[in-house]
VEXDREN-2710 file (C-alpha; in Angstrom, 1 decimal):
% VEXDREN-2710
k/r/px/py/pz
1/MET/-76.3/26.3/24.7
2/ILE/-77.2/22.6/24.6
3/ASP/-80.3/21.3/26.2
4/VAL/-81.7/17.8/26.6
5/PHE/-85.2/17.1/27.8
6/GLY/-86.0/13.5/28.8
7/LEU/-89.2/11.8/29.7
8/SER/-90.0/8.3/30.9
9/HIS/-93.4/6.7/31.4
10/LYS/-91.9/4.2/33.8
11/ASP/-91.4/6.9/36.5
12/SER/-94.3/7.9/38.7
13/GLY/-92.7/11.4/39.2
14/PRO/-90.8/13.9/37.1
15/LEU/-87.6/13.0/35.4
16/SER/-84.7/15.4/35.1
17/VAL/-81.9/15.2/32.6
18/THR/-78.8/17.4/32.9
19/THR/-76.0/17.7/30.4
20/GLY/-72.4/18.6/30.9
21/ALA/-72.5/21.2/28.2
22/ASP/-71.7/24.9/28.1
23/ARG/-73.9/25.4/31.1
24/ASN/-75.8/23.1/33.4
25/ALA/-79.3/22.8/31.9
26/SER/-82.1/20.7/33.1
27/ALA/-85.8/20.3/32.5
28/THR/-88.5/18.4/34.2
29/ALA/-92.0/17.3/33.3
30/SER/-94.6/15.1/34.7
31/PRO/-96.5/12.4/32.7
32/SER/-99.4/14.8/32.4
33/SER/-97.5/17.7/30.9
34/PRO/-99.3/18.6/27.7
35/GLY/-97.6/18.4/24.3
36/ARG/-94.5/16.7/25.6
37/ARG/-94.9/13.0/25.1
38/GLY/-97.0/10.3/23.6
39/PRO/-98.6/7.3/25.4
40/GLY/-96.1/4.6/26.1
41/HIS/-93.0/6.4/25.0
42/GLU/-90.0/5.6/27.2
43/GLN/-88.0/8.7/26.5
44/VAL/-88.3/11.9/24.5
45/VAL/-85.1/14.1/24.2
46/PHE/-85.0/17.7/23.0
47/CYS/-81.6/18.7/21.7
48/SER/-80.3/22.1/20.6
49/ASP/-77.0/23.7/19.7
50/GLU/-77.4/27.3/18.8
51/ARG/-74.0/27.8/17.0
52/SER/-74.6/25.1/14.5
53/GLY/-78.4/25.7/14.3
54/LEU/-79.3/22.3/15.5
55/TYR/-82.7/21.7/17.0
56/ALA/-83.7/18.1/17.1
57/ILE/-86.0/15.7/18.9
58/ILE/-85.2/12.1/19.6
59/ALA/-88.1/9.8/20.6
60/VAL/-87.5/6.3/22.0
61/TYR/-90.8/4.4/22.1
62/SER/-89.7/1.0/23.3
63/THR/-86.5/-0.9/24.0
64/ALA/-88.3/-4.1/25.0
65/LEU/-86.6/-6.0/22.2
66/GLY/-83.3/-4.1/22.2
67/PRO/-81.9/-0.7/21.5
68/ALA/-84.2/1.6/19.5
69/LEU/-83.6/1.9/15.8
70/GLY/-85.1/4.5/13.5
71/GLY/-84.1/7.1/10.9
72/THR/-83.4/10.9/11.2
73/ARG/-85.9/13.1/9.4
74/PHE/-84.7/16.6/8.4
75/TYR/-87.7/18.7/7.7
76/PRO/-88.9/22.3/7.9
77/TYR/-91.8/21.7/10.3
78/GLU/-94.1/24.6/10.8
79/SER/-93.8/24.4/14.6
80/GLU/-92.1/22.4/17.4
81/GLN/-95.5/20.9/18.1
82/ALA/-95.8/19.5/14.6
83/ALA/-92.3/18.1/14.8
84/LEU/-93.0/16.5/18.1
85/ALA/-96.3/14.9/16.9
86/ASP/-94.4/13.5/13.9
87/VAL/-91.5/12.0/15.9
88/LEU/-93.8/10.4/18.4
89/ASN/-95.9/8.8/15.7
90/LEU/-93.0/7.6/13.7
91/SER/-91.1/6.2/16.7
92/ARG/-94.1/4.1/17.7
93/SER/-94.4/2.8/14.2
94/MET/-90.7/1.9/14.2
95/ALA/-91.2/-0.3/17.3
96/TYR/-94.0/-2.2/15.6
97/LYS/-92.1/-2.4/12.4
98/ASN/-88.9/-3.7/14.0
99/ALA/-90.9/-6.2/16.0
100/LEU/-92.6/-7.7/13.0
101/ALA/-89.4/-7.7/11.0
102/GLY/-88.0/-10.2/13.5
103/LEU/-85.3/-7.8/14.6
104/ASP/-83.9/-7.7/18.2
105/LEU/-84.4/-3.9/18.1
106/GLY/-86.8/-1.5/19.6
107/GLY/-88.4/1.6/18.0
108/GLY/-87.2/5.1/17.9
109/LYS/-87.0/8.1/15.6
110/ALA/-85.4/11.5/15.4
111/VAL/-86.4/14.8/13.6
112/ILE/-84.2/17.7/12.9
113/ILE/-86.2/20.9/12.4
114/GLY/-85.0/22.9/9.4
115/ASP/-84.6/23.0/5.7
116/PRO/-82.0/20.5/4.8
117/SER/-81.1/22.3/1.5
118/ARG/-80.3/25.4/3.5
119/ASP/-79.5/24.4/7.1
120/LYS/-77.6/21.2/6.8
121/SER/-73.9/21.5/7.7
122/GLU/-71.0/19.4/9.0
123/ALA/-71.2/21.2/12.3
124/LEU/-74.9/20.6/12.7
125/LEU/-74.7/16.9/11.8
126/ARG/-71.8/16.3/14.1
127/ALA/-73.6/18.1/17.0
128/TYR/-76.5/15.8/16.3
129/GLY/-74.1/12.9/16.5
130/ARG/-73.0/14.0/19.9
131/PHE/-76.5/13.8/21.2
132/VAL/-77.1/10.3/19.7
133/GLU/-73.8/9.2/21.4
134/SER/-75.0/10.7/24.7
135/LEU/-77.8/8.2/24.9
136/GLY/-75.3/5.4/25.3
137/GLY/-76.6/3.1/22.7
138/ARG/-80.3/3.3/23.6
139/TYR/-80.9/4.7/20.1
140/TYR/-79.4/3.9/16.7
141/THR/-80.0/6.4/14.0
142/ALA/-80.1/6.0/10.2
143/CYS/-81.4/7.9/7.1
144/ASP/-84.9/9.2/6.5
145/VAL/-86.5/12.1/4.6
146/GLY/-83.9/14.8/4.2
147/THR/-80.9/12.8/5.2
148/TYR/-78.7/10.4/3.2
149/SER/-76.0/7.8/3.7
150/GLU/-73.3/10.5/3.3
151/ASP/-74.9/12.4/6.2
152/MET/-74.8/9.4/8.3
153/ASP/-71.0/9.1/7.6
154/VAL/-70.7/12.6/9.1
155/VAL/-72.9/11.8/12.1
156/ALA/-70.8/8.7/12.7
157/ARG/-67.7/10.8/13.2
158/GLU/-69.2/11.6/16.6
159/SER/-71.3/8.5/17.4
160/SER/-70.9/4.7/17.3
161/TYR/-74.6/4.2/17.0
162/VAL/-75.2/5.0/13.3
163/THR/-76.4/2.8/10.5
164/GLY/-77.4/3.5/6.9
165/ARG/-73.8/4.4/6.0
166/THR/-72.2/4.5/2.6
167/LEU/-70.7/1.4/1.0
168/ALA/-67.3/3.0/1.3
169/HIS/-67.6/3.0/5.1
170/GLY/-68.9/-0.5/5.4
171/GLY/-72.6/0.4/5.3
172/ALA/-75.6/-0.9/3.4
173/GLY/-75.8/2.1/1.1
174/ASP/-79.2/2.8/-0.5
175/SER/-81.9/1.3/1.6
176/SER/-84.5/1.7/-1.1
177/ILE/-83.2/-1.5/-2.6
178/LEU/-84.7/-3.8/0.1
179/THR/-87.5/-1.4/0.9
180/SER/-88.9/-1.9/-2.6
181/PHE/-88.1/-5.6/-2.5
182/GLY/-90.0/-6.0/0.7
183/VAL/-93.1/-4.1/-0.5
184/PHE/-93.1/-6.4/-3.6
185/GLN/-93.0/-9.5/-1.3
186/GLY/-95.9/-8.1/0.7
187/MET/-97.8/-7.4/-2.5
188/ARG/-97.2/-11.0/-3.7
189/ALA/-98.7/-12.3/-0.4
190/ALA/-101.7/-9.9/-0.8
191/ALA/-102.2/-11.2/-4.4
192/GLU/-102.2/-14.8/-3.2
193/HIS/-104.8/-14.0/-0.6
194/ALA/-107.0/-11.8/-2.9
195/PHE/-106.5/-13.4/-6.3
196/GLY/-105.3/-17.0/-5.5
197/SER/-101.8/-16.7/-6.9
198/PRO/-98.6/-15.0/-5.5
199/THR/-97.9/-13.1/-8.6
200/LEU/-98.9/-9.7/-10.1
201/ARG/-98.7/-11.1/-13.7
202/GLY/-101.7/-9.7/-15.6
203/ARG/-102.7/-7.4/-12.8
204/ARG/-103.0/-3.7/-13.1
205/VAL/-101.1/-1.9/-10.4
206/GLY/-101.3/1.9/-9.6
207/VAL/-98.2/3.3/-8.0
208/GLU/-98.6/6.7/-6.4
209/GLY/-95.1/8.3/-6.0
210/VAL/-92.1/7.1/-8.1
211/GLY/-89.2/8.3/-6.0
212/LYS/-86.4/6.0/-5.2
213/VAL/-88.6/3.2/-3.7
214/GLY/-91.6/3.7/-6.0
215/ARG/-89.3/3.6/-9.1
216/ARG/-87.7/0.3/-8.0
217/LEU/-91.1/-1.1/-7.2
218/VAL/-92.2/-0.3/-10.8
219/ASP/-89.3/-2.3/-12.1
220/LEU/-90.1/-5.3/-10.0
221/LEU/-93.7/-5.2/-11.0
222/LEU/-93.0/-5.0/-14.7
223/GLU/-90.5/-7.9/-14.4
224/ASP/-93.3/-9.9/-12.8
225/GLY/-95.6/-9.2/-15.7
226/ALA/-97.8/-6.6/-14.2
227/GLU/-99.3/-3.6/-16.0
228/VAL/-98.3/-0.4/-14.2
229/VAL/-99.9/3.1/-14.1
230/ILE/-98.2/5.9/-12.1
231/CYS/-98.5/9.4/-10.9
232/ASP/-96.3/11.8/-9.0
233/VAL/-96.3/15.5/-8.2
234/ASN/-92.7/15.6/-9.4
235/GLU/-92.7/15.6/-13.2
236/GLU/-89.0/14.8/-13.3
237/ALA/-89.6/11.6/-11.4
238/VAL/-92.3/10.7/-13.8
239/ASP/-90.1/11.4/-16.8
240/LEU/-87.3/9.3/-15.4
241/VAL/-89.6/6.3/-15.2
242/ARG/-91.1/6.9/-18.7
243/ARG/-87.6/7.1/-20.3
244/SER/-86.6/3.7/-18.9
245/ARG/-90.0/2.1/-18.9
246/PRO/-92.0/3.4/-21.8
247/SER/-94.9/0.9/-21.3
248/VAL/-95.8/2.6/-18.0
249/GLU/-99.1/4.6/-18.2
250/VAL/-99.2/8.0/-16.5
251/VAL/-102.3/9.7/-15.0
252/ALA/-102.6/13.3/-13.9
253/ASP/-102.8/12.9/-10.1
254/THR/-103.7/10.8/-7.1
255/ALA/-107.4/11.3/-7.6
256/ALA/-107.2/10.0/-11.1
257/LEU/-105.1/7.0/-10.0
258/ILE/-107.5/6.0/-7.2
259/ALA/-110.5/6.2/-9.6
260/SER/-108.6/4.1/-12.2
261/ASP/-109.5/0.5/-13.1
262/ILE/-106.7/-1.0/-11.1
263/ASP/-106.3/-4.2/-9.1
264/VAL/-103.7/-3.0/-6.7
265/TYR/-103.1/0.5/-5.3
266/ALA/-99.6/1.2/-4.1
267/PRO/-99.3/4.4/-2.0
268/CYS/-95.6/5.3/-2.1
269/ALA/-95.7/9.0/-1.4
270/LEU/-97.0/10.8/1.7
271/GLY/-98.9/9.3/4.6
272/GLY/-102.7/9.6/5.1
273/ALA/-103.5/8.5/1.6
274/LEU/-106.4/6.3/2.8
275/ASN/-109.1/8.3/4.4
276/GLU/-112.9/8.6/4.5
277/THR/-112.8/10.5/1.2
278/THR/-110.5/8.4/-0.8
279/VAL/-111.5/4.9/0.3
280/PRO/-115.1/5.1/-1.1
281/LEU/-113.6/6.0/-4.5
282/LEU/-111.0/3.2/-4.6
283/ARG/-111.6/0.5/-7.2
284/ALA/-108.6/-1.7/-6.3
285/ARG/-109.0/-4.9/-4.4
286/VAL/-105.6/-4.6/-2.7
287/VAL/-103.7/-1.8/-1.1
288/CYS/-100.0/-2.3/-0.6
289/GLY/-97.3/0.4/-0.8
290/CYS/-94.2/1.8/0.9
291/ALA/-95.6/5.1/2.3
292/ASN/-95.6/5.3/6.1
293/ASN/-98.9/5.8/8.1
294/GLN/-101.2/5.2/5.1
295/LEU/-104.4/5.1/7.3
296/ALA/-105.5/8.6/8.2
297/ASP/-107.1/7.1/11.3
298/PRO/-107.7/3.6/12.8
299/GLY/-111.3/3.6/11.6
300/VAL/-110.2/3.6/7.9
301/GLY/-109.0/0.0/8.4
302/LYS/-112.5/-1.1/9.1
303/LEU/-113.8/0.9/6.2
304/LEU/-111.5/-1.0/3.9
305/VAL/-112.8/-4.3/5.2
306/GLU/-116.4/-3.2/4.7
307/ARG/-115.5/-2.4/1.0
308/GLY/-113.8/-5.8/0.5
309/ILE/-110.4/-4.2/0.0
310/LEU/-107.4/-6.1/1.4
311/TYR/-104.9/-3.8/3.1
312/ALA/-101.3/-4.9/3.6
313/PRO/-100.1/-2.9/6.7
314/ASP/-97.5/-0.4/5.6
315/TYR/-95.1/-0.9/8.5
316/VAL/-95.0/-4.6/7.7
317/VAL/-94.4/-4.5/4.0
318/ASN/-92.0/-1.5/4.0
319/SER/-89.7/-2.9/6.6
320/GLY/-87.1/-4.0/4.1
321/GLY/-85.2/-0.7/4.5
322/VAL/-84.8/-1.1/8.2
323/ILE/-83.8/-4.7/7.8
324/GLN/-81.1/-3.5/5.4
325/VAL/-79.7/-0.9/7.7
326/ALA/-80.1/-3.0/10.9
327/ASP/-77.8/-5.7/9.3
328/GLU/-75.0/-3.2/9.5
329/ILE/-74.9/-3.6/13.3
330/GLU/-73.5/-7.1/12.7
331/GLY/-71.4/-6.1/9.7
332/PHE/-73.4/-5.7/6.5
333/ASN/-74.1/-8.7/4.3
334/MET/-76.6/-8.1/1.5
335/GLU/-77.5/-11.8/1.0
336/ARG/-78.3/-12.2/4.7
337/ALA/-80.4/-9.0/4.7
338/ARG/-82.2/-9.9/1.5
339/ALA/-83.1/-13.3/2.9
340/ARG/-84.6/-11.7/5.9
341/ALA/-86.5/-9.2/3.8
342/ALA/-87.9/-12.1/1.7
343/GLN/-89.6/-13.3/4.9
344/ILE/-92.0/-10.2/4.6
345/PHE/-94.0/-12.5/2.3
346/ASP/-94.6/-15.0/5.1
347/THR/-95.2/-12.3/7.8
348/THR/-97.8/-10.6/5.6
349/ALA/-99.6/-13.9/4.8
350/LYS/-99.6/-14.7/8.6
351/ILE/-101.2/-11.3/9.3
352/PHE/-104.0/-11.9/6.7
353/ALA/-104.7/-15.3/8.2
354/LEU/-104.8/-13.9/11.8
355/ALA/-107.1/-11.1/10.7
356/ALA/-109.5/-13.6/9.1
357/ASP/-109.4/-15.9/12.2
358/ASP/-110.0/-13.0/14.7
359/GLY/-112.4/-11.1/12.5
360/VAL/-110.4/-7.9/12.6
361/PRO/-108.8/-5.6/10.0
362/PRO/-105.2/-6.6/9.0
363/ALA/-103.8/-3.5/10.6
364/THR/-105.3/-4.6/14.0
365/ALA/-103.9/-8.1/13.5
366/ALA/-100.5/-6.7/12.7
367/ASP/-100.5/-4.6/15.8
368/ARG/-101.5/-7.6/17.9
369/LEU/-98.7/-9.7/16.5
370/ALA/-96.1/-7.0/17.1
371/GLU/-97.3/-6.4/20.7
372/ARG/-97.3/-10.1/21.4
373/ARG/-93.6/-10.4/20.3
374/MET/-92.6/-7.2/22.3
375/SER/-94.4/-8.6/25.4
376/GLU/-93.2/-12.3/25.1
377/VAL/-89.6/-11.6/24.2
378/GLY/-89.3/-8.3/26.1
379/ARG/-90.2/-9.9/29.4
380/LEU/-87.1/-12.1/29.1
381/ARG/-85.0/-9.1/30.0
382/GLY/-86.3/-9.7/33.6
383/ILE/-84.2/-12.9/33.8
384/TRP/-81.0/-11.7/35.5
385/LEU/-77.8/-12.8/33.7
386/GLY/-75.4/-11.5/36.3
387/ARG/-73.7/-9.0/34.0
END
């Protein structure tokens, strides 16, 4: 059985989606249906294939700037509702991220519900690829938590709308390369705004989470002359950094890192690191990291401003990865992608300036800038080209 469920905020009435699968299956819902959509989402598609064990949700937030692009997260969610909430939030973030990255791409995301170490298979990934293909190019997928470039190669056997592929298949390979580079550029812009110079030399930077991106960020910081202190729940990740970078200091946990005498706090692990409990304890003057959705709620941005802490919006500074995989659509060129990722410095600086002029937190300024581009450029789609 294969089911697809689609929703569109542009329709005043219910929308039905029917597949030509093993049986004719359709589902309808009105915009007021509880638990089925997020404000502003163009389309939410539920996909299932019993024989392979696939159960996935694809969310397209906006195609104002072009086809939606966002990764596929493979995760053992506790419930369908938890998976839905995550994909709605992440797809919206991708629209804003892609807009501020200067890409002609909208925002989308997908989640596959399951344990990737146990449930992932060729059949499941190829079934998922069929669903991506069925959207006709409205959504391009890539890697995310629980999926890798090798997985995208499998998905691509069934769909043309796949990025984040391996080097052997003409892809960009490991997107952590430009993700970490972009975060570093954003941090340099934050340092210039907060300390008067676009360098971390002599600054003490606390990095929470030293996985692929965090580990590369540590290297960039040390090469720039920063002092680095780290923590991670994964002891192997910490040991890997210490073996290659013995000068790095290690603290026990996130609480210890936040309370440390640091100039910059870089959340590079899970989202929600900044909340009403952690912000009052934070001693850093700058927050800039690669983790998604760092603010537990919008009010935290104001709390940071009140404490005199400069926040570099996460979806701005961590956009290097999506810039890297998006470049595959044209035929990947690392120099071109790296040059675009370097512009994260200018975008971050522009956001700080706009926030100061408008008297709003940087997160609000970033949202406004992204929404302006989506509105101004997206409206041009209304100019008919005759094709």
